[in-house]
Each structure stands twice: as structure tokens, then as C-alpha cells.
C-alpha positions as CSV (number, residue, x, y, z in Angstrom):
1,X,77.6,-29.4,0.9
2,X,76.8,-26.9,4.2
3,X,75.4,-28.6,7.0
4,X,73.1,-26.2,8.4
5,X,72.7,-28.3,11.6
6,X,75.7,-27.0,12.7
7,X,74.6,-23.4,12.9
8,X,70.9,-24.4,13.7
9,X,70.6,-22.5,17.1
10,X,72.8,-19.6,16.0
11,X,70.5,-19.0,12.3
12,X,68.8,-16.4,13.9
13,X,70.8,-14.3,15.7
14,X,71.9,-12.4,12.5
15,X,68.2,-11.1,12.3
16,X,69.0,-9.2,15.8
17,X,72.1,-7.4,14.3
18,X,71.8,-3.5,12.4
19,X,72.3,-5.1,9.4
20,X,70.1,-8.5,9.2
21,X,67.5,-6.4,10.1
22,X,67.6,-4.0,7.0
23,X,68.1,-7.2,4.9
24,X,64.9,-8.6,6.4
25,X,62.9,-5.3,6.0
26,X,63.7,-5.3,2.0
27,X,63.9,-8.8,1.7
28,X,60.4,-9.4,2.7
29,X,59.5,-5.9,1.0
30,X,60.4,-7.5,-1.9
31,X,58.6,-11.2,-1.4
32,X,55.3,-9.6,-0.3
33,X,54.9,-7.5,-3.5
34,X,55.3,-11.0,-5.9
35,X,53.0,-13.1,-3.3
36,X,50.0,-10.6,-2.5
37,X,48.2,-11.9,-5.2
38,X,48.9,-15.5,-4.8
39,X,45.6,-17.5,-3.3
40,X,45.6,-18.5,0.6
41,X,45.2,-22.1,0.2
42,X,47.4,-25.0,1.3
43,X,51.4,-24.1,0.7
44,X,54.5,-25.6,0.5
45,X,57.4,-24.3,1.8
46,X,61.2,-25.7,0.5
47,X,64.4,-25.7,3.0
48,X,62.0,-24.0,5.6
49,X,65.1,-23.8,8.1
50,X,64.1,-22.1,11.6
51,X,60.6,-20.8,10.2
52,X,62.3,-17.5,9.6
53,X,59.8,-17.1,6.5
54,X,57.6,-19.6,7.8
55,X,56.1,-17.0,10.2
56,X,56.4,-14.7,7.4
57,X,54.1,-16.5,5.2
58,X,51.9,-17.3,7.9
59,X,51.0,-13.5,9.0
60,X,50.2,-12.8,5.3
61,X,47.7,-15.9,5.7
62,X,49.1,-18.8,3.8
63,X,48.5,-22.1,5.4
64,X,51.8,-24.1,5.5
65,X,53.6,-27.3,4.8
66,X,57.4,-26.4,5.9
67,X,60.2,-29.2,5.3
68,X,64.0,-29.3,5.8
69,X,66.4,-32.0,5.4
70,X,68.1,-30.5,8.6
71,X,66.4,-32.0,12.1
72,X,67.9,-29.3,14.2
73,X,66.8,-26.9,12.1
74,X,63.1,-28.5,12.1
75,X,62.9,-28.5,16.1
76,X,64.3,-24.9,16.5
77,X,61.1,-24.2,13.9
78,X,58.7,-26.2,15.8
79,X,59.6,-24.3,19.0
80,X,58.3,-21.2,17.3
81,X,54.7,-22.6,17.8
82,X,53.7,-20.6,14.1
83,X,49.9,-20.7,13.8
84,X,48.9,-22.2,10.3
85,X,52.3,-24.3,10.0
86,X,53.1,-28.0,10.3
87,X,57.2,-28.8,10.1
88,X,58.0,-32.3,8.9
89,X,62.1,-33.5,8.0
90,X,62.2,-34.3,4.6
91,X,64.1,-34.0,1.2
92,X,62.7,-32.2,-1.0
93,X,64.8,-34.3,-4.0
94,X,62.5,-37.1,-2.6
95,X,59.0,-36.2,-1.3
96,X,56.5,-38.2,-0.4
97,X,53.5,-35.9,-1.3
98,X,50.3,-36.6,-3.9
99,X,51.0,-35.4,-7.2
100,X,49.0,-31.9,-7.5
101,X,48.8,-31.2,-3.7
102,X,49.7,-27.8,-3.6
103,X,48.3,-24.7,-4.2
104,X,51.6,-22.6,-3.8
105,X,55.2,-23.6,-3.2
106,X,57.9,-21.3,-1.6
107,X,61.4,-21.8,-1.6
108,X,63.6,-19.1,0.1
109,X,67.4,-19.9,-0.5
110,X,67.0,-23.3,-0.5
111,X,67.3,-24.5,-4.5
112,X,70.7,-23.2,-4.3
113,X,72.5,-25.8,-1.6
114,X,70.4,-28.7,-3.2
115,X,72.5,-31.9,-4.4
116,X,70.5,-32.5,-7.5
117,X,68.7,-29.8,-8.6
118,X,66.8,-30.9,-11.4
119,X,65.5,-34.0,-9.2
120,X,64.1,-31.2,-6.6
121,X,62.6,-29.1,-9.5
122,X,60.6,-32.3,-11.3
123,X,59.3,-33.1,-7.4
124,X,58.2,-29.0,-7.3
125,X,56.7,-29.5,-10.5
126,X,54.8,-33.0,-9.4
127,X,53.4,-31.6,-6.4
128,X,52.2,-28.4,-7.3
129,X,48.9,-28.1,-8.7
130,X,48.4,-26.6,-12.4
131,X,47.6,-23.1,-12.3
132,X,49.2,-23.1,-8.6
133,X,52.2,-20.9,-8.2
134,X,56.2,-21.1,-7.3
135,X,58.0,-18.6,-5.7
136,X,61.9,-18.5,-5.6
137,X,64.3,-16.4,-3.3
138,X,67.9,-16.6,-4.6
139,X,71.0,-15.4,-3.7
140,X,71.7,-13.5,-7.1
141,X,75.3,-14.2,-8.6
142,X,75.8,-11.1,-10.8
143,X,75.7,-9.5,-6.8
144,X,79.4,-7.9,-5.8
145,X,78.2,-8.7,-2.0
146,X,77.4,-12.6,-2.7
147,X,80.6,-12.7,-5.0
148,X,82.4,-11.3,-1.7
149,X,80.6,-13.9,0.4
150,X,81.3,-16.9,-1.8
151,X,85.1,-16.2,-1.0
152,X,84.9,-16.9,2.3
153,X,85.3,-20.3,3.1
154,X,83.7,-20.1,6.7
155,X,80.3,-18.7,5.4
156,X,77.6,-20.9,4.4
157,X,77.3,-19.1,1.0
158,X,80.8,-20.1,-0.3
159,X,78.7,-23.7,-0.4
160,X,76.0,-22.8,-2.7
161,X,75.5,-22.5,-6.2
162,X,73.5,-19.0,-6.9
163,X,71.4,-17.7,-9.8
164,X,72.0,-15.4,-12.2
165,X,68.1,-13.4,-13.4
166,X,68.7,-15.4,-16.3
167,X,69.6,-18.7,-14.6
168,X,66.4,-18.4,-12.4
169,X,64.5,-18.1,-15.3
170,X,65.3,-20.5,-17.6
171,X,64.9,-22.5,-14.4
172,X,61.0,-21.3,-13.6
173,X,60.4,-21.6,-17.5
174,X,59.5,-24.9,-16.8
175,X,56.3,-24.2,-15.6
176,X,55.2,-21.4,-17.6
177,X,56.2,-17.9,-17.6
178,X,58.3,-16.2,-14.9
179,X,58.0,-12.7,-13.4
180,X,61.8,-12.0,-11.7
181,X,62.8,-9.4,-9.9
182,X,66.0,-8.1,-7.6
183,X,66.7,-6.1,-4.7
184,X,69.1,-5.5,-1.8
185,X,72.0,-3.5,-3.4
186,X,74.9,-3.6,-0.8
187,X,77.6,-1.3,-0.8
188,X,79.9,-0.7,1.9
189,X,78.1,-2.4,4.4
190,X,74.9,-0.2,3.5
191,X,71.9,-0.9,1.4
192,X,71.1,1.6,-1.1
193,X,67.1,0.3,-1.4
194,X,66.9,0.2,2.2
195,X,64.2,3.2,2.0
196,X,64.0,4.1,-1.7
197,X,63.6,2.4,-5.2
198,X,66.4,1.9,-7.7
199,X,66.5,1.3,-10.8
200,X,65.7,-2.3,-11.8
201,X,68.5,-2.9,-14.3
202,X,70.9,-1.9,-11.5
203,X,68.7,-4.1,-9.3
204,X,68.9,-7.3,-11.3
205,X,72.6,-7.0,-11.6
206,X,73.6,-5.8,-8.4
207,X,71.0,-6.6,-5.9
208,X,71.9,-10.0,-3.4
209,X,68.6,-10.7,-3.4
210,X,66.6,-12.5,-6.6
211,X,63.1,-13.4,-6.5
212,X,61.0,-15.1,-9.2
213,X,57.2,-16.1,-9.5
214,X,55.9,-18.4,-12.2
215,X,52.0,-19.7,-12.4
216,X,52.5,-23.8,-13.6
217,X,50.7,-23.7,-16.8
218,X,52.7,-26.0,-19.0
């Protein structure tokens, strides 16, 4: 597995580039549309990294416990002093939180890097309250952009296991009936849905960013 500790201090640099800024806009717009209705109660963020998404969730009013397996990543996140957020170095596959503890669980491009995904999902299911929500943002295996990134051995994405809309739906169906969307169609370095909507099926088949939300009803 890719060791994110090696890039902890440089991880956020991408969001300062023109492409990074545009990707961030599209991804956050898509995430916001999916999580806006969720209750603003205690939430868990899996694989928080440098706190980039923690900061976003906090800005929307979610109190958070954010965890990552990389101590260096967590150190960078803690230095940001994000409101309503507490950070811990923990393995999502072996969490020590109480059963039915969190109202929401967020995981943004984290599940693709799990050594034992089934174990992680079992742990998430355990700590999520019945009636609570599980939200996932993931790399889309259908995306030509993601496919090209995976061909580069120096890319962190090359060490991941992206989802398709079908495999993400299957994963989330353990919790209940999921809603799946996608976006971030990138062609020749330009984001086609940066300033306009695109066809849903085109997004699912070509978008680099796949999102899903499900309420735990089972």
C-alpha cells in the first residue's frame, strides 16, 4: 500500500494549482449536494489525511472525530486548528469506538486504500447508529482520467482499488438503499462539468469522482 506519510507535508500543494482548484470546486459541489440534508450531529471521518475535507465538513456544521492511520498526516491536520474537529491516529479496520456511536460516517478517497475493506466496512457498520448516514467519495474505475493515473507507478492512485458505480452500490447496500452520483469529467486537462451540468450517465461512465450516500436501515 502507498505510504501517505511520505507526502504529508506536500499533499495540500495540489489544491493550489489551477487544476487542483477546479477539481476541488467540482468535488465539493457534488459532496455538498449529497450531505446537505444530513443531521449535524457527531460524525466520524475515515482517512482524514491532512484535514482538507475535515475543514469542509466543519464549515457545513458537522462536529467531527477524524482519524487517519498516518501520524504525519494527522499532525498536518491538527496544525490547521479546525473548528469542531478532533483528530486521532487510528486504523479504520480496528476502531475502538463504541457501537452505534456516530450519526454520520464520511470517507473520501479512503476505502480504495484499505488492506481489508470488508473489515473496515464491518467496523463502520458497527459504530454507525441505526438511522445514521454513511457517505463515500471514491475514485471511479470507469474514468479514463483515473485509468491513466493508475498507469503511473509514481502516483498514489496506482496503489488504489477504485470502485465502479455498481461495486460502490453493492458495498453500500449492506447499510440500506444507496444513492449514487458521479462527476469530474476530465478531458485533455479540462473539466467538462466545471461550469455546467452534464448527463448523469456520462458522469457515471466517465467522471473521476464517484459519490454515494446511504442511511443505515438494516
